NUSE-248753 format. One record per residue (C-alpha): x, y, z; residue in three letters. Coordinates in steps of 0.5 Angstrom, whole numbers, plus 2048, in hexadecimal, padded with zeros to 3 digits. Example, Ala and Ser with C-alpha at 12.3 -4.5 7.8 and 13.67 -1.06 7.14 Angstrom:
<rs>
c1 = 819, c2 = 7F7, c3 = 810, type = ALA
c1 = 81B, c2 = 7FE, c3 = 80E, type = SER
</rs>
This chain:
<rs>
c1 = 7EB, c2 = 810, c3 = 832, type = MET
c1 = 7F1, c2 = 811, c3 = 82D, type = ASN
c1 = 7F0, c2 = 80F, c3 = 826, type = GLN
c1 = 7F5, c2 = 809, c3 = 826, type = GLY
c1 = 7F2, c2 = 806, c3 = 82C, type = ARG
c1 = 7EB, c2 = 807, c3 = 829, type = ARG
c1 = 7ED, c2 = 804, c3 = 822, type = THR
c1 = 7F0, c2 = 7FE, c3 = 826, type = LEU
c1 = 7E9, c2 = 7FD, c3 = 829, type = LEU
c1 = 7E5, c2 = 7FE, c3 = 823, type = LEU
c1 = 7EA, c2 = 7F9, c3 = 81F, type = GLY
c1 = 7EA, c2 = 7F4, c3 = 824, type = ALA
c1 = 7E2, c2 = 7F4, c3 = 824, type = ALA
c1 = 7E1, c2 = 7F4, c3 = 81D, type = ALA
c1 = 7E4, c2 = 7ED, c3 = 81C, type = GLY
c1 = 7E5, c2 = 7EA, c3 = 815, type = ALA
c1 = 7E2, c2 = 7ED, c3 = 80F, type = LEU
c1 = 7DF, c2 = 7EA, c3 = 809, type = LEU
c1 = 7E5, c2 = 7E7, c3 = 805, type = PRO
c1 = 7E3, c2 = 7E9, c3 = 7FE, type = ARG
c1 = 7E2, c2 = 7F1, c3 = 800, type = GLY
c1 = 7DA, c2 = 7F0, c3 = 800, type = GLN
c1 = 7D7, c2 = 7F6, c3 = 804, type = ALA
c1 = 7D4, c2 = 7F3, c3 = 80B, type = SER
c1 = 7CD, c2 = 7F2, c3 = 80C, type = ALA
c1 = 7CE, c2 = 7F4, c3 = 814, type = ASP
c1 = 7CD, c2 = 7FB, c3 = 815, type = PRO
c1 = 7D1, c2 = 7FB, c3 = 81C, type = ALA
c1 = 7D7, c2 = 7F8, c3 = 818, type = ARG
c1 = 7D6, c2 = 7FE, c3 = 813, type = ASP
c1 = 7D6, c2 = 803, c3 = 818, type = ARG
c1 = 7DC, c2 = 800, c3 = 81B, type = THR
c1 = 7E0, c2 = 800, c3 = 814, type = ASP
c1 = 7DD, c2 = 807, c3 = 813, type = ALA
c1 = 7E0, c2 = 80A, c3 = 81A, type = ALA
c1 = 7E7, c2 = 808, c3 = 817, type = LEU
c1 = 7E7, c2 = 80D, c3 = 811, type = LEU
c1 = 7EA, c2 = 813, c3 = 811, type = PRO
c1 = 7E6, c2 = 81A, c3 = 813, type = PRO
c1 = 7E1, c2 = 81B, c3 = 80D, type = GLY
c1 = 7E3, c2 = 814, c3 = 80A, type = GLY
c1 = 7DF, c2 = 80F, c3 = 806, type = THR
c1 = 7E0, c2 = 808, c3 = 804, type = ARG
c1 = 7DD, c2 = 805, c3 = 7FD, type = HIS
c1 = 7DE, c2 = 7FF, c3 = 7F9, type = PHE
c1 = 7E0, c2 = 800, c3 = 7F1, type = VAL
c1 = 7E0, c2 = 7FB, c3 = 7EC, type = ALA
c1 = 7E7, c2 = 7FC, c3 = 7E9, type = ALA
c1 = 7EA, c2 = 7F7, c3 = 7E4, type = ASN
c1 = 7E5, c2 = 7F1, c3 = 7E5, type = GLY
c1 = 7E6, c2 = 7F2, c3 = 7ED, type = VAL
c1 = 7E3, c2 = 7F5, c3 = 7F3, type = ARG
c1 = 7E7, c2 = 7FA, c3 = 7F6, type = LEU
c1 = 7E6, c2 = 7FD, c3 = 7FD, type = HIS
c1 = 7E9, c2 = 805, c3 = 7FE, type = ALA
c1 = 7E8, c2 = 80A, c3 = 802, type = VAL
c1 = 7E8, c2 = 812, c3 = 800, type = THR
c1 = 7E9, c2 = 818, c3 = 804, type = ALA
c1 = 7EA, c2 = 81F, c3 = 803, type = GLY
c1 = 7E9, c2 = 824, c3 = 7FD, type = SER
c1 = 7EE, c2 = 826, c3 = 7F7, type = GLY
c1 = 7F2, c2 = 823, c3 = 7F2, type = PRO
c1 = 7F2, c2 = 81B, c3 = 7F3, type = PRO
c1 = 7F7, c2 = 817, c3 = 7F6, type = VAL
c1 = 7F7, c2 = 810, c3 = 7F6, type = VAL
c1 = 7FB, c2 = 80C, c3 = 7FC, type = LEU
c1 = 7FD, c2 = 805, c3 = 7FB, type = LEU
c1 = 7FF, c2 = 801, c3 = 801, type = HIS
c1 = 804, c2 = 7FC, c3 = 802, type = GLY
c1 = 804, c2 = 7F5, c3 = 806, type = TRP
c1 = 802, c2 = 7F3, c3 = 80B, type = PRO
c1 = 7FE, c2 = 7F9, c3 = 80B, type = GLN
c1 = 7F7, c2 = 7FC, c3 = 808, type = THR
c1 = 7F4, c2 = 802, c3 = 806, type = TRP
c1 = 7F4, c2 = 804, c3 = 80E, type = TYR
c1 = 7FC, c2 = 805, c3 = 80D, type = ALA
c1 = 7FA, c2 = 80C, c3 = 80A, type = TRP
c1 = 7F5, c2 = 80E, c3 = 80F, type = ARG
c1 = 7F9, c2 = 814, c3 = 813, type = ASP
c1 = 7FC, c2 = 816, c3 = 80C, type = THR
c1 = 7F5, c2 = 817, c3 = 80A, type = MET
c1 = 7F3, c2 = 81B, c3 = 810, type = GLU
c1 = 7F9, c2 = 81F, c3 = 80F, type = ARG
c1 = 7F9, c2 = 821, c3 = 807, type = LEU
c1 = 7F1, c2 = 821, c3 = 806, type = SER
c1 = 7F1, c2 = 828, c3 = 806, type = ASP
c1 = 7F5, c2 = 828, c3 = 800, type = ARG
c1 = 7F3, c2 = 822, c3 = 7FC, type = PHE
c1 = 7EE, c2 = 81D, c3 = 7FB, type = THR
c1 = 7F1, c2 = 817, c3 = 7FE, type = LEU
c1 = 7EF, c2 = 810, c3 = 7FB, type = ILE
c1 = 7F2, c2 = 80A, c3 = 7FF, type = ALA
c1 = 7F0, c2 = 803, c3 = 7FC, type = PRO
c1 = 7F1, c2 = 7FC, c3 = 7FF, type = ASP
c1 = 7F5, c2 = 7F9, c3 = 7F9, type = LEU
c1 = 7F2, c2 = 7F2, c3 = 7F6, type = ARG
c1 = 7F1, c2 = 7ED, c3 = 7FB, type = GLY
c1 = 7F3, c2 = 7F1, c3 = 801, type = ILE
c1 = 7EE, c2 = 7F4, c3 = 807, type = GLY
c1 = 7E7, c2 = 7F5, c3 = 804, type = LEU
c1 = 7E9, c2 = 7F4, c3 = 7FD, type = SER
c1 = 7E7, c2 = 7EE, c3 = 7F9, type = GLU
c1 = 7EB, c2 = 7E8, c3 = 7FA, type = ARG
c1 = 7ED, c2 = 7E5, c3 = 7F3, type = THR
c1 = 7F1, c2 = 7DE, c3 = 7F2, type = ALA
c1 = 7F6, c2 = 7E2, c3 = 7ED, type = SER
c1 = 7F8, c2 = 7E9, c3 = 7EB, type = GLY
c1 = 7FD, c2 = 7EB, c3 = 7F0, type = TYR
c1 = 802, c2 = 7ED, c3 = 7EB, type = GLU
c1 = 803, c2 = 7F4, c3 = 7EB, type = LYS
c1 = 801, c2 = 7F5, c3 = 7E3, type = ARG
c1 = 7FA, c2 = 7F2, c3 = 7E5, type = THR
c1 = 7FA, c2 = 7F7, c3 = 7EC, type = LEU
c1 = 7FC, c2 = 7FD, c3 = 7E8, type = ALA
c1 = 7F6, c2 = 7FB, c3 = 7E3, type = ALA
c1 = 7F1, c2 = 7FB, c3 = 7E9, type = ASP
c1 = 7F4, c2 = 802, c3 = 7EC, type = ILE
c1 = 7F4, c2 = 805, c3 = 7E5, type = ALA
c1 = 7EC, c2 = 803, c3 = 7E4, type = ALA
c1 = 7EB, c2 = 806, c3 = 7EB, type = LEU
c1 = 7EE, c2 = 80C, c3 = 7E9, type = ILE
c1 = 7EA, c2 = 80D, c3 = 7E3, type = VAL
c1 = 7E4, c2 = 80C, c3 = 7E8, type = GLN
c1 = 7E5, c2 = 810, c3 = 7EE, type = ARG
c1 = 7EB, c2 = 815, c3 = 7EB, type = ALA
c1 = 7E8, c2 = 817, c3 = 7E5, type = GLY
c1 = 7EE, c2 = 813, c3 = 7E1, type = GLY
c1 = 7F4, c2 = 816, c3 = 7E4, type = ARG
c1 = 7F7, c2 = 817, c3 = 7EB, type = ALA
c1 = 7FD, c2 = 818, c3 = 7EF, type = ARG
c1 = 7FF, c2 = 811, c3 = 7F1, type = VAL
c1 = 803, c2 = 80F, c3 = 7F8, type = VAL
c1 = 805, c2 = 808, c3 = 7F9, type = GLY
c1 = 809, c2 = 805, c3 = 7FF, type = HIS
c1 = 80C, c2 = 7FE, c3 = 7FF, type = ASP
c1 = 808, c2 = 7F9, c3 = 7FA, type = MET
c1 = 804, c2 = 7FF, c3 = 7F9, type = GLY
c1 = 80A, c2 = 803, c3 = 7F6, type = GLY
c1 = 80B, c2 = 7FD, c3 = 7F1, type = LYS
c1 = 804, c2 = 7FD, c3 = 7EF, type = VAL
c1 = 805, c2 = 805, c3 = 7EE, type = ALA
c1 = 80B, c2 = 804, c3 = 7EA, type = LEU
c1 = 808, c2 = 7FF, c3 = 7E6, type = ALA
c1 = 802, c2 = 804, c3 = 7E5, type = LEU
c1 = 806, c2 = 80A, c3 = 7E3, type = ALA
c1 = 809, c2 = 805, c3 = 7DD, type = TYR
c1 = 803, c2 = 802, c3 = 7DB, type = LEU
c1 = 7FE, c2 = 807, c3 = 7DC, type = HIS
c1 = 801, c2 = 80E, c3 = 7DB, type = PRO
c1 = 7FB, c2 = 811, c3 = 7DA, type = GLU
c1 = 7F9, c2 = 810, c3 = 7E1, type = CYS
c1 = 7FF, c2 = 813, c3 = 7E5, type = VAL
c1 = 800, c2 = 81A, c3 = 7E5, type = GLU
c1 = 806, c2 = 819, c3 = 7EB, type = ARG
c1 = 809, c2 = 813, c3 = 7EE, type = LEU
c1 = 80B, c2 = 812, c3 = 7F5, type = VAL
c1 = 80F, c2 = 80C, c3 = 7F7, type = LEU
c1 = 810, c2 = 80B, c3 = 7FE, type = VAL
c1 = 815, c2 = 806, c3 = 801, type = ASP
c1 = 814, c2 = 800, c3 = 7FC, type = CYS
c1 = 818, c2 = 7FC, c3 = 7F7, type = ALA
c1 = 818, c2 = 7FD, c3 = 7F0, type = VAL
c1 = 816, c2 = 7F6, c3 = 7ED, type = PRO
c1 = 81C, c2 = 7F2, c3 = 7EC, type = GLY
c1 = 820, c2 = 7F6, c3 = 7F1, type = THR
c1 = 81E, c2 = 7F2, c3 = 7F7, type = GLU
c1 = 823, c2 = 7EE, c3 = 7FB, type = SER
c1 = 821, c2 = 7E8, c3 = 7FD, type = GLY
c1 = 827, c2 = 7E4, c3 = 7FE, type = ASP
c1 = 828, c2 = 7E4, c3 = 806, type = ALA
c1 = 82F, c2 = 7E1, c3 = 806, type = LEU
c1 = 831, c2 = 7E8, c3 = 803, type = ASN
c1 = 82D, c2 = 7ED, c3 = 807, type = GLY
c1 = 827, c2 = 7EC, c3 = 803, type = GLY
c1 = 820, c2 = 7EC, c3 = 806, type = ALA
c1 = 81E, c2 = 7E5, c3 = 808, type = TRP
c1 = 816, c2 = 7E6, c3 = 808, type = HIS
c1 = 816, c2 = 7E6, c3 = 800, type = TYR
c1 = 818, c2 = 7DF, c3 = 800, type = GLY
c1 = 813, c2 = 7DD, c3 = 805, type = PHE
c1 = 80D, c2 = 7E1, c3 = 803, type = HIS
c1 = 80E, c2 = 7DE, c3 = 7FC, type = MET
c1 = 80E, c2 = 7D7, c3 = 7FE, type = ALA
c1 = 808, c2 = 7D3, c3 = 7FC, type = PRO
c1 = 803, c2 = 7D2, c3 = 802, type = GLY
c1 = 809, c2 = 7D2, c3 = 808, type = PHE
c1 = 808, c2 = 7D9, c3 = 80A, type = PRO
c1 = 800, c2 = 7D8, c3 = 80B, type = GLU
c1 = 801, c2 = 7D2, c3 = 80F, type = MET
c1 = 806, c2 = 7D5, c3 = 813, type = LEU
c1 = 803, c2 = 7DB, c3 = 815, type = THR
c1 = 7FC, c2 = 7D8, c3 = 815, type = ARG
c1 = 7F8, c2 = 7DA, c3 = 81C, type = GLY
c1 = 7FE, c2 = 7DF, c3 = 81D, type = ARG
c1 = 7FD, c2 = 7E4, c3 = 818, type = GLU
c1 = 7FD, c2 = 7EA, c3 = 81C, type = ARG
c1 = 803, c2 = 7E8, c3 = 820, type = ASP
c1 = 807, c2 = 7E7, c3 = 819, type = TYR
c1 = 805, c2 = 7EE, c3 = 816, type = ILE
c1 = 807, c2 = 7F1, c3 = 81C, type = ARG
c1 = 80E, c2 = 7EE, c3 = 81C, type = ALA
c1 = 80F, c2 = 7F0, c3 = 815, type = GLN
c1 = 80C, c2 = 7F7, c3 = 816, type = ILE
c1 = 811, c2 = 7F8, c3 = 81D, type = ARG
c1 = 817, c2 = 7F5, c3 = 819, type = THR
c1 = 816, c2 = 7FA, c3 = 813, type = TRP
c1 = 815, c2 = 800, c3 = 817, type = SER
c1 = 81A, c2 = 804, c3 = 81A, type = HIS
c1 = 815, c2 = 808, c3 = 81F, type = ARG
c1 = 813, c2 = 801, c3 = 822, type = LYS
c1 = 80C, c2 = 805, c3 = 824, type = ASP
c1 = 80A, c2 = 809, c3 = 81E, type = ALA
c1 = 805, c2 = 804, c3 = 81B, type = VAL
c1 = 801, c2 = 803, c3 = 821, type = THR
c1 = 7FE, c2 = 7FD, c3 = 824, type = GLU
c1 = 7F7, c2 = 7FF, c3 = 822, type = ALA
c1 = 7F9, c2 = 800, c3 = 81B, type = ALA
c1 = 7FD, c2 = 7F9, c3 = 81B, type = ILE
c1 = 7F6, c2 = 7F6, c3 = 81E, type = THR
c1 = 7F2, c2 = 7F9, c3 = 818, type = GLU
c1 = 7F7, c2 = 7F7, c3 = 813, type = HIS
c1 = 7F7, c2 = 7F0, c3 = 816, type = ALA
c1 = 7F0, c2 = 7EE, c3 = 817, type = ARG
c1 = 7EF, c2 = 7EF, c3 = 80F, type = HIS
c1 = 7F5, c2 = 7EA, c3 = 80D, type = TYR
c1 = 7F3, c2 = 7E5, c3 = 813, type = ALA
c1 = 7EC, c2 = 7E4, c3 = 80F, type = THR
c1 = 7EC, c2 = 7DE, c3 = 80A, type = SER
c1 = 7F1, c2 = 7DF, c3 = 804, type = GLY
c1 = 7F4, c2 = 7E5, c3 = 807, type = GLY
c1 = 7FB, c2 = 7E3, c3 = 808, type = MET
c1 = 7FB, c2 = 7E0, c3 = 802, type = THR
c1 = 7F9, c2 = 7E6, c3 = 7FE, type = ALA
c1 = 7FF, c2 = 7EA, c3 = 802, type = GLY
c1 = 804, c2 = 7E4, c3 = 800, type = PHE
c1 = 801, c2 = 7E4, c3 = 7F9, type = ASN
c1 = 804, c2 = 7EC, c3 = 7F8, type = LEU
c1 = 80B, c2 = 7E8, c3 = 7F9, type = TYR
c1 = 80A, c2 = 7E2, c3 = 7F5, type = ARG
c1 = 809, c2 = 7E6, c3 = 7EF, type = THR
c1 = 80F, c2 = 7EA, c3 = 7F0, type = LEU
c1 = 813, c2 = 7E6, c3 = 7EA, type = PRO
c1 = 80D, c2 = 7E8, c3 = 7E5, type = GLN
c1 = 80E, c2 = 7F0, c3 = 7E8, type = ASP
c1 = 815, c2 = 7F0, c3 = 7E7, type = ALA
c1 = 814, c2 = 7ED, c3 = 7DF, type = GLU
c1 = 80F, c2 = 7F3, c3 = 7DE, type = LEU
c1 = 814, c2 = 7F8, c3 = 7E1, type = ILE
c1 = 81A, c2 = 7F5, c3 = 7DD, type = ALA
c1 = 815, c2 = 7F5, c3 = 7D6, type = SER
c1 = 815, c2 = 7FD, c3 = 7D7, type = PHE
c1 = 81D, c2 = 7FD, c3 = 7D5, type = GLY
c1 = 81F, c2 = 804, c3 = 7D5, type = GLU
c1 = 819, c2 = 807, c3 = 7D5, type = ARG
c1 = 818, c2 = 80D, c3 = 7DA, type = LYS
c1 = 812, c2 = 810, c3 = 7DD, type = LEU
c1 = 811, c2 = 817, c3 = 7DB, type = ASP
c1 = 80D, c2 = 819, c3 = 7E1, type = ILE
c1 = 80F, c2 = 81C, c3 = 7E8, type = PRO
c1 = 812, c2 = 817, c3 = 7EC, type = VAL
c1 = 813, c2 = 817, c3 = 7F4, type = LEU
c1 = 817, c2 = 812, c3 = 7F8, type = THR
c1 = 816, c2 = 812, c3 = 7FF, type = ILE
c1 = 81B, c2 = 80D, c3 = 803, type = GLY
c1 = 81C, c2 = 80B, c3 = 80A, type = GLY
c1 = 823, c2 = 80C, c3 = 80C, type = ARG
c1 = 822, c2 = 806, c3 = 810, type = TYR
c1 = 81F, c2 = 802, c3 = 80B, type = SER
c1 = 820, c2 = 803, c3 = 803, type = VAL
c1 = 824, c2 = 809, c3 = 804, type = GLY
c1 = 826, c2 = 80C, c3 = 7FD, type = ASN
c1 = 826, c2 = 805, c3 = 7FA, type = ARG
c1 = 81F, c2 = 807, c3 = 7F7, type = LEU
c1 = 821, c2 = 80E, c3 = 7F4, type = ALA
c1 = 827, c2 = 80A, c3 = 7F1, type = ALA
c1 = 822, c2 = 805, c3 = 7EE, type = ALA
c1 = 81E, c2 = 80A, c3 = 7EB, type = MET
c1 = 823, c2 = 80F, c3 = 7E8, type = ARG
c1 = 824, c2 = 80B, c3 = 7E2, type = PRO
c1 = 81C, c2 = 80B, c3 = 7E1, type = ARG
c1 = 81A, c2 = 812, c3 = 7E2, type = ALA
c1 = 81B, c2 = 818, c3 = 7DF, type = THR
c1 = 819, c2 = 81D, c3 = 7E4, type = LYS
c1 = 81B, c2 = 819, c3 = 7EB, type = LEU
c1 = 81B, c2 = 81C, c3 = 7F2, type = GLU
c1 = 81D, c2 = 818, c3 = 7F8, type = SER
c1 = 81D, c2 = 819, c3 = 7FF, type = VAL
c1 = 81F, c2 = 815, c3 = 806, type = ILE
c1 = 81B, c2 = 815, c3 = 80C, type = ALA
c1 = 821, c2 = 815, c3 = 811, type = GLN
c1 = 81D, c2 = 812, c3 = 817, type = GLU
c1 = 819, c2 = 80D, c3 = 813, type = SER
c1 = 819, c2 = 805, c3 = 812, type = GLY
c1 = 815, c2 = 802, c3 = 80C, type = HIS
c1 = 80E, c2 = 805, c3 = 80F, type = PHE
c1 = 810, c2 = 80D, c3 = 80D, type = VAL
c1 = 809, c2 = 80F, c3 = 80D, type = PRO
c1 = 808, c2 = 80D, c3 = 814, type = GLU
c1 = 80F, c2 = 80E, c3 = 817, type = GLU
c1 = 810, c2 = 815, c3 = 814, type = GLU
c1 = 809, c2 = 817, c3 = 813, type = PRO
c1 = 80A, c2 = 81F, c3 = 813, type = THR
c1 = 810, c2 = 81E, c3 = 80E, type = PHE
c1 = 80D, c2 = 819, c3 = 80A, type = PHE
c1 = 806, c2 = 81E, c3 = 809, type = CYS
c1 = 80A, c2 = 824, c3 = 808, type = ASP
c1 = 80E, c2 = 821, c3 = 802, type = GLN
c1 = 808, c2 = 81E, c3 = 7FF, type = VAL
c1 = 804, c2 = 824, c3 = 7FF, type = ALA
c1 = 80A, c2 = 828, c3 = 7FD, type = ARG
c1 = 80B, c2 = 823, c3 = 7F7, type = PHE
c1 = 804, c2 = 822, c3 = 7F5, type = LEU
c1 = 802, c2 = 829, c3 = 7F5, type = SER
c1 = 808, c2 = 82C, c3 = 7F1, type = ALA
</rs>
């Protein structure tokens, strides 16, 4: 049985997990979740910044923290972890409220999420790590580099928007989902019972290679968002965007003095991420994944891993 088919069956069998990220008391369920890990991977829970975070670790070498976006979980990095585990110790947490991490009523602004990850780095990476962030995870990674520079050695931002540069004006070419996700209550009401359908539609819409994020992976992500409060936690990542924009604006002309790599999908953010970061980084590199939409790690995995390994090893 191939990995994608096996994961689909395992994900469906596991069902919804405890919404606050508590370890399961069901040994069979724990075995199922363990089967989703990359080779040699382990899962653990860390008390960080007053919240209980779930993370998966694999490999050996310099520590690299991988921050997922919406609508995904740590599992978005499984293939990346398998490909790079011979060179790095890879740590992939679920962001606060997502996956098996504790679900809180507040704390989804990127300042707080950055503090969560800084505490994780202190505990699991000796206080300093290379950091890779995609989508919402990229916003967290950027806030982390500004607010906790002692924790970040090198920074990779993957197909994300710098807070404050998002375009939610659908009438003028912007993305309609920003306003929808930020509306109080409505997106939960309209996606209830159809969480997987909605997540699948979003992933397929934002992808250039429509089959790159597998059905098995979508099932694995969606089963967590479909638990009580799961979609609210995801939408809260959007509802805090005004605070995130204020945070980044507060840094003014201050530049990051660490090496920064931006990776954009040609059919998604393209060069816009690099353009937004150029005034904010003294040591900036940028590359474009030519055959990718938003989900670069899955759509162009070889290109993505080659670029990340090259940059993080320099």
